[in-house]
MIVOKOL-482253 format. One record per residue (C-alpha): residue number from 1; residue in one letter; x, y, z. Coordinates in Angstrom, 3 decimals. Example, Ala and Ser with C-alpha at 12.3 -4.5 7.8 and 13.67 -1.06 7.14 Angstrom:
SITE / i / aa / xx / yy / zz
SITE / 1 / A / 12.300 / -4.500 / 7.800
SITE / 2 / S / 13.670 / -1.060 / 7.140
END
This chain:
SITE / i / aa / xx / yy / zz
SITE / 1 / M / 14.959 / -8.683 / 27.601
SITE / 2 / T / 11.906 / -10.588 / 28.845
SITE / 3 / T / 10.951 / -7.697 / 31.136
SITE / 4 / T / 11.355 / -5.197 / 28.302
SITE / 5 / N / 9.208 / -7.275 / 25.938
SITE / 6 / S / 6.571 / -7.704 / 28.637
SITE / 7 / T / 6.515 / -3.955 / 29.289
SITE / 8 / R / 6.141 / -3.212 / 25.591
SITE / 9 / A / 3.339 / -5.752 / 25.249
SITE / 10 / W / 1.549 / -4.220 / 28.245
SITE / 11 / G / 1.969 / -0.784 / 26.709
SITE / 12 / R / 0.486 / -1.906 / 23.392
SITE / 13 / R / -2.487 / -3.495 / 25.132
SITE / 14 / Y / -3.045 / -0.360 / 27.217
SITE / 15 / V / -2.978 / 1.922 / 24.171
SITE / 16 / T / -5.332 / -0.361 / 22.251
SITE / 17 / A / -7.787 / -0.732 / 25.137
SITE / 18 / T / -7.779 / 3.011 / 25.861
SITE / 19 / T / -8.304 / 3.933 / 22.206
SITE / 20 / L / -11.168 / 1.435 / 21.947
SITE / 21 / L / -12.909 / 2.576 / 25.131
SITE / 22 / V / -12.504 / 6.285 / 24.390
SITE / 23 / G / -13.668 / 5.782 / 20.801
SITE / 24 / L / -16.758 / 3.866 / 21.908
SITE / 25 / G / -17.447 / 6.446 / 24.583
SITE / 26 / M / -17.262 / 9.347 / 22.127
SITE / 27 / A / -19.447 / 7.536 / 19.598
SITE / 28 / T / -22.034 / 6.702 / 22.274
SITE / 29 / A / -22.138 / 10.275 / 23.562
SITE / 30 / G / -22.377 / 11.534 / 19.995
SITE / 31 / L / -25.361 / 9.345 / 19.197
SITE / 32 / W / -27.036 / 10.370 / 22.444
SITE / 33 / S / -26.569 / 14.080 / 21.754
SITE / 34 / L / -27.661 / 13.680 / 18.143
SITE / 35 / L / -30.745 / 11.517 / 18.688
SITE / 36 / A / -31.921 / 12.706 / 22.115
SITE / 37 / P / -30.528 / 16.214 / 22.572
SITE / 38 / R / -32.880 / 17.229 / 25.411
SITE / 39 / S / -32.009 / 14.125 / 27.430
SITE / 40 / F / -28.301 / 14.751 / 26.855
SITE / 41 / A / -28.576 / 18.409 / 27.916
SITE / 42 / E / -30.394 / 17.431 / 31.112
SITE / 43 / A / -27.776 / 14.762 / 31.907
SITE / 44 / V / -24.797 / 17.122 / 31.500
SITE / 45 / Q / -26.734 / 20.068 / 32.997
SITE / 46 / F / -26.054 / 22.546 / 30.208
SITE / 47 / P / -28.549 / 24.922 / 28.561
SITE / 48 / Y / -30.635 / 23.261 / 25.882
SITE / 49 / H / -30.077 / 24.358 / 22.287
SITE / 50 / E / -31.241 / 21.726 / 19.833
SITE / 51 / H / -29.073 / 22.612 / 16.822
SITE / 52 / F / -25.855 / 23.012 / 18.796
SITE / 53 / L / -26.487 / 19.678 / 20.514
SITE / 54 / H / -27.061 / 18.062 / 17.120
SITE / 55 / D / -23.723 / 19.462 / 15.941
SITE / 56 / L / -22.042 / 18.367 / 19.170
SITE / 57 / G / -23.225 / 14.840 / 18.428
SITE / 58 / A / -21.883 / 15.058 / 14.875
SITE / 59 / F / -18.401 / 16.071 / 15.997
SITE / 60 / Q / -18.311 / 13.510 / 18.804
SITE / 61 / L / -19.241 / 10.795 / 16.304
SITE / 62 / G / -16.464 / 11.989 / 13.996
SITE / 63 / I / -13.890 / 11.816 / 16.796
SITE / 64 / G / -15.165 / 8.388 / 17.829
SITE / 65 / A / -14.987 / 7.126 / 14.235
SITE / 66 / A / -11.407 / 8.378 / 13.858
SITE / 67 / L / -10.335 / 6.708 / 17.123
SITE / 68 / L / -11.929 / 3.372 / 16.211
SITE / 69 / L / -10.557 / 3.440 / 12.654
SITE / 70 / A / -7.090 / 4.137 / 14.078
SITE / 71 / L / -7.191 / 0.638 / 15.554
SITE / 72 / L / -7.721 / -0.816 / 12.066
SITE / 73 / W / -6.153 / 1.611 / 9.598
SITE / 74 / S / -2.431 / 2.345 / 9.497
SITE / 75 / D / -2.544 / 5.472 / 7.326
SITE / 76 / A / -2.930 / 8.777 / 9.186
SITE / 77 / P / -4.348 / 10.890 / 6.298
SITE / 78 / A / -6.990 / 8.273 / 5.463
SITE / 79 / T / -7.993 / 7.929 / 9.116
SITE / 80 / A / -8.225 / 11.691 / 9.650
SITE / 81 / L / -10.178 / 12.232 / 6.415
SITE / 82 / A / -12.626 / 9.445 / 7.306
SITE / 83 / G / -13.247 / 10.924 / 10.759
SITE / 84 / F / -13.793 / 14.383 / 9.273
SITE / 85 / L / -16.119 / 12.963 / 6.620
SITE / 86 / V / -18.327 / 11.316 / 9.259
SITE / 87 / A / -18.548 / 14.475 / 11.392
SITE / 88 / N / -18.957 / 16.976 / 8.580
SITE / 89 / S / -21.537 / 14.961 / 6.642
SITE / 90 / I / -23.752 / 14.674 / 9.726
SITE / 91 / H / -23.120 / 18.394 / 10.315
SITE / 92 / A / -24.465 / 19.134 / 6.819
SITE / 93 / V / -27.582 / 17.045 / 7.476
SITE / 94 / N / -28.098 / 18.892 / 10.760
SITE / 95 / H / -28.096 / 22.250 / 8.986
SITE / 96 / V / -30.755 / 21.038 / 6.567
SITE / 97 / R / -33.078 / 19.538 / 9.172
SITE / 98 / D / -32.634 / 22.467 / 11.593
SITE / 99 / L / -33.332 / 25.248 / 9.097
SITE / 100 / Q / -36.421 / 26.211 / 11.062
SITE / 101 / L / -34.128 / 26.953 / 14.031
SITE / 102 / G / -31.773 / 29.288 / 12.137
SITE / 103 / G / -29.006 / 29.385 / 9.567
SITE / 104 / N / -29.609 / 29.255 / 5.832
SITE / 105 / V / -29.441 / 26.927 / 2.842
SITE / 106 / G / -26.117 / 28.413 / 1.706
SITE / 107 / Q / -24.427 / 27.235 / 4.906
SITE / 108 / A / -25.728 / 23.707 / 4.380
SITE / 109 / W / -24.428 / 23.665 / 0.787
SITE / 110 / A / -21.008 / 24.967 / 1.890
SITE / 111 / I / -20.682 / 22.276 / 4.568
SITE / 112 / A / -21.836 / 19.584 / 2.114
SITE / 113 / A / -19.255 / 20.802 / -0.415
SITE / 114 / A / -16.516 / 20.327 / 2.195
SITE / 115 / S / -17.689 / 16.732 / 2.665
SITE / 116 / L / -17.599 / 16.172 / -1.089
SITE / 117 / V / -14.035 / 17.487 / -1.329
SITE / 118 / A / -12.948 / 15.375 / 1.662
SITE / 119 / G / -14.672 / 12.288 / 0.240
SITE / 120 / M / -12.811 / 12.697 / -3.045
SITE / 121 / A / -9.525 / 13.092 / -1.163
SITE / 122 / L / -10.251 / 9.962 / 0.872
SITE / 123 / G / -11.051 / 7.987 / -2.270
SITE / 124 / L / -7.801 / 9.118 / -3.902
SITE / 125 / R / -5.805 / 8.276 / -0.785
SITE / 126 / L / -7.321 / 4.789 / -0.588
SITE / 127 / R / -6.508 / 4.281 / -4.258
SITE / 128 / Q / -2.897 / 5.353 / -3.621
SITE / 129 / L / -2.769 / 2.708 / -0.880
SITE / 130 / G / -4.135 / 0.037 / -3.213
SITE / 131 / F / -7.218 / -0.021 / -0.930
SITE / 132 / V / -5.044 / -1.744 / 1.687
SITE / 133 / V / -5.711 / 0.208 / 4.873
SITE / 134 / G / -4.070 / -2.147 / 7.362
SITE / 135 / R / -0.457 / -2.538 / 8.408
SITE / 136 / V / 2.024 / -4.103 / 6.019
SITE / 137 / A / 5.536 / -5.481 / 6.438
SITE / 138 / E / 8.462 / -4.893 / 4.110
SITE / 139 / A / 9.653 / -7.316 / 1.438
SITE / 140 / S / 13.309 / -8.326 / 1.596
SITE / 141 / T / 13.314 / -9.845 / -1.883
SITE / 142 / P / 12.493 / -7.999 / -5.141
SITE / 143 / A / 10.137 / -10.756 / -6.281
SITE / 144 / L / 7.741 / -9.999 / -3.415
SITE / 145 / A / 7.997 / -6.192 / -3.445
SITE / 146 / P / 5.013 / -5.767 / -5.836
SITE / 147 / F / 2.787 / -7.702 / -3.408
SITE / 148 / V / 3.421 / -5.658 / -0.233
SITE / 149 / R / 0.421 / -3.397 / -0.892
SITE / 150 / Q / -1.357 / -5.691 / -3.337
SITE / 151 / K / -4.890 / -6.388 / -2.123
SITE / 152 / T / -5.611 / -9.507 / -4.236
SITE / 153 / I / -3.455 / -11.953 / -6.167
SITE / 154 / L / -4.287 / -14.590 / -8.745
SITE / 155 / L / -3.009 / -17.880 / -7.364
SITE / 156 / T / -2.320 / -20.546 / -9.982
SITE / 157 / T / -2.162 / -24.152 / -8.799
SITE / 158 / Y / -1.942 / -27.284 / -10.947
SITE / 159 / R / -4.279 / -30.225 / -11.383
SITE / 160 / R / -3.232 / -33.873 / -11.773
SITE / 161 / D / -3.044 / -33.497 / -15.558
SITE / 162 / G / -0.906 / -30.352 / -15.269
SITE / 163 / S / -3.640 / -27.924 / -16.302
SITE / 164 / P / -3.779 / -24.709 / -14.234
SITE / 165 / G / -6.460 / -23.718 / -11.753
SITE / 166 / H / -6.811 / -20.025 / -10.926
SITE / 167 / T / -8.120 / -18.524 / -7.670
SITE / 168 / P / -8.099 / -14.901 / -6.431
SITE / 169 / V / -6.860 / -14.750 / -2.826
SITE / 170 / S / -5.464 / -12.201 / -0.371
SITE / 171 / I / -1.749 / -12.108 / 0.382
SITE / 172 / A / 0.471 / -10.732 / 3.151
SITE / 173 / V / 4.230 / -10.287 / 2.719
SITE / 174 / D / 6.814 / -10.567 / 5.478
SITE / 175 / G / 10.462 / -10.395 / 4.452
SITE / 176 / D / 11.303 / -13.121 / 1.964
SITE / 177 / R / 8.025 / -14.980 / 2.502
SITE / 178 / A / 4.362 / -14.331 / 1.774
SITE / 179 / Y / 1.230 / -15.931 / 3.194
SITE / 180 / V / -2.212 / -16.895 / 1.917
SITE / 181 / R / -5.261 / -18.476 / 3.537
SITE / 182 / S / -7.536 / -21.245 / 2.305
SITE / 183 / F / -9.767 / -23.913 / 3.800
SITE / 184 / E / -9.346 / -27.653 / 4.076
SITE / 185 / K / -11.841 / -28.733 / 1.411
SITE / 186 / A / -10.952 / -26.109 / -1.211
SITE / 187 / A / -9.828 / -27.384 / -4.604
SITE / 188 / K / -6.620 / -25.356 / -4.403
SITE / 189 / T / -5.790 / -26.936 / -1.039
SITE / 190 / R / -6.133 / -30.417 / -2.538
SITE / 191 / R / -4.018 / -29.412 / -5.522
SITE / 192 / L / -1.311 / -27.977 / -3.271
SITE / 193 / R / -1.242 / -31.214 / -1.303
SITE / 194 / R / -0.241 / -33.020 / -4.495
SITE / 195 / N / 1.890 / -30.344 / -6.105
SITE / 196 / P / 3.309 / -27.340 / -4.196
SITE / 197 / A / 4.420 / -25.538 / -7.381
SITE / 198 / V / 2.430 / -22.330 / -7.933
SITE / 199 / E / 2.480 / -18.961 / -9.617
SITE / 200 / V / 1.168 / -15.738 / -8.097
SITE / 201 / A / 0.303 / -12.549 / -9.976
SITE / 202 / P / -1.256 / -9.236 / -8.947
SITE / 203 / S / -4.927 / -9.151 / -9.877
SITE / 204 / T / -8.247 / -7.436 / -9.469
SITE / 205 / T / -10.654 / -8.590 / -6.772
SITE / 206 / L / -12.408 / -10.778 / -9.350
SITE / 207 / G / -9.171 / -12.449 / -10.430
SITE / 208 / R / -8.084 / -10.657 / -13.599
SITE / 209 / A / -4.284 / -10.596 / -13.655
SITE / 210 / T / -2.836 / -7.088 / -13.781
SITE / 211 / G / 0.859 / -7.940 / -13.800
SITE / 212 / P / 3.404 / -10.697 / -14.449
SITE / 213 / G / 3.320 / -13.894 / -12.443
SITE / 214 / V / 5.997 / -14.996 / -9.991
SITE / 215 / P / 6.698 / -18.747 / -9.803
SITE / 216 / G / 7.333 / -20.368 / -6.473
SITE / 217 / R / 6.323 / -23.094 / -4.058
SITE / 218 / M / 3.794 / -23.287 / -1.244
SITE / 219 / R / 4.314 / -24.888 / 2.143
SITE / 220 / R / 1.417 / -25.637 / 4.452
SITE / 221 / L / 1.808 / -24.212 / 7.953
SITE / 222 / D / 0.621 / -25.275 / 11.361
SITE / 223 / G / 0.992 / -24.241 / 14.986
SITE / 224 / D / 2.742 / -20.937 / 15.676
SITE / 225 / Q / 3.630 / -20.464 / 12.016
SITE / 226 / A / -0.028 / -20.666 / 10.973
SITE / 227 / R / -1.007 / -18.235 / 13.732
SITE / 228 / H / 1.725 / -15.854 / 12.539
SITE / 229 / A / 0.310 / -15.999 / 9.002
SITE / 230 / A / -3.214 / -15.349 / 10.308
SITE / 231 / R / -2.009 / -12.302 / 12.267
SITE / 232 / L / -0.258 / -10.854 / 9.212
SITE / 233 / L / -3.334 / -11.288 / 7.031
SITE / 234 / A / -5.591 / -9.766 / 9.695
SITE / 235 / S / -3.199 / -6.854 / 10.176
SITE / 236 / K / -3.133 / -6.070 / 6.444
SITE / 237 / H / -6.847 / -6.753 / 5.863
SITE / 238 / P / -8.448 / -5.919 / 9.257
SITE / 239 / I / -12.084 / -6.212 / 8.191
SITE / 240 / L / -11.807 / -8.963 / 5.583
SITE / 241 / H / -9.356 / -11.300 / 7.339
SITE / 242 / G / -9.702 / -9.959 / 10.846
SITE / 243 / V / -13.483 / -10.438 / 10.943
SITE / 244 / L / -15.380 / -11.565 / 7.834
SITE / 245 / V / -13.322 / -14.505 / 6.530
SITE / 246 / P / -12.804 / -16.108 / 9.980
SITE / 247 / L / -16.527 / -15.786 / 10.704
SITE / 248 / A / -17.442 / -17.299 / 7.321
SITE / 249 / H / -15.007 / -20.190 / 7.742
SITE / 250 / R / -16.296 / -20.826 / 11.255
SITE / 251 / A / -19.926 / -20.758 / 10.138
SITE / 252 / L / -19.357 / -23.163 / 7.235
SITE / 253 / R / -16.627 / -25.286 / 8.797
SITE / 254 / R / -18.618 / -28.405 / 9.626
SITE / 255 / T / -20.603 / -28.726 / 6.419
SITE / 256 / K / -18.708 / -27.141 / 3.556
SITE / 257 / T / -15.209 / -25.793 / 4.106
SITE / 258 / G / -13.390 / -27.789 / 6.752
SITE / 259 / R / -10.918 / -25.952 / 8.939
SITE / 260 / T / -8.949 / -22.869 / 7.928
SITE / 261 / V / -5.439 / -23.542 / 6.611
SITE / 262 / H / -2.498 / -21.251 / 5.837
SITE / 263 / F / 0.315 / -21.530 / 3.324
SITE / 264 / E / 3.711 / -19.919 / 3.013
SITE / 265 / F / 4.750 / -18.816 / -0.492
SITE / 266 / M / 8.442 / -18.893 / -1.348
SITE / 267 / P / 9.385 / -17.410 / -4.733
SITE / 268 / L / 11.839 / -19.370 / -6.821
SITE / 269 / R / 15.285 / -17.861 / -6.914
SITE / 270 / P / 16.305 / -16.782 / -10.423
SITE / 271 / A / 18.977 / -18.946 / -11.978
SITE / 272 / T / 22.411 / -17.337 / -11.820
SITE / 273 / A / 24.604 / -17.349 / -14.892
SITE / 274 / T / 27.767 / -19.458 / -14.723
SITE / 275 / P / 30.853 / -17.451 / -15.764
SITE / 276 / E / 32.617 / -18.835 / -18.824
SITE / 277 / G / 36.086 / -20.185 / -18.716
END
């Protein structure tokens, strides 16, 4: 079992490293061909044709973008549409700036129209995904099912006097548990230290509730459990929680936020009716 797990881990690392290196290589070659076509043609020893080299750069950048996004996005249609949108939009620009070399305005408009259609499709696909492009786990309890693809929740914690405090936060679900991130000096962290009772509800990014709340309790995590929560959040929100939030917490840690902390949310089980008699 240990050997099998080790082999699988090696395989995952190999696939990730290869995808990253190939994606960066394609993007670099694309930029080179797009920005310095004569230099690129001399390096690869092919006949120089400025417009075709510009288009070669566009398509290489599109392939590179798709490969790099595949490391972050879990949805194949969204990844493919994004890669096409990058390549085809640059292609349209090329046809406009290279009009003196050939082609016509109608071709540029047709290519731009394809980008517009693809952009609309990408926007619709992202909306279908709840704008959650990362990987998500399944919920094993109905109470957490609405939060699997929910981008933001409204977390309600309670002050000393019992009055509620509301904060929009990200959430990641895994089975019968869900996880959120905070920082040591946050008001909600202090409130949770005194009272672990909470309510979570789906919300907009700015914290306007869009659905019913689910009562439950929070438990602060540490060690491997905290690292597991961090990985789930980063997997679901690769840019926000994989890069931006950790960088912000690290930058402000000493003066404003304190260290990053993670909590496990456990929904309260509904009371079961006692049979009469």
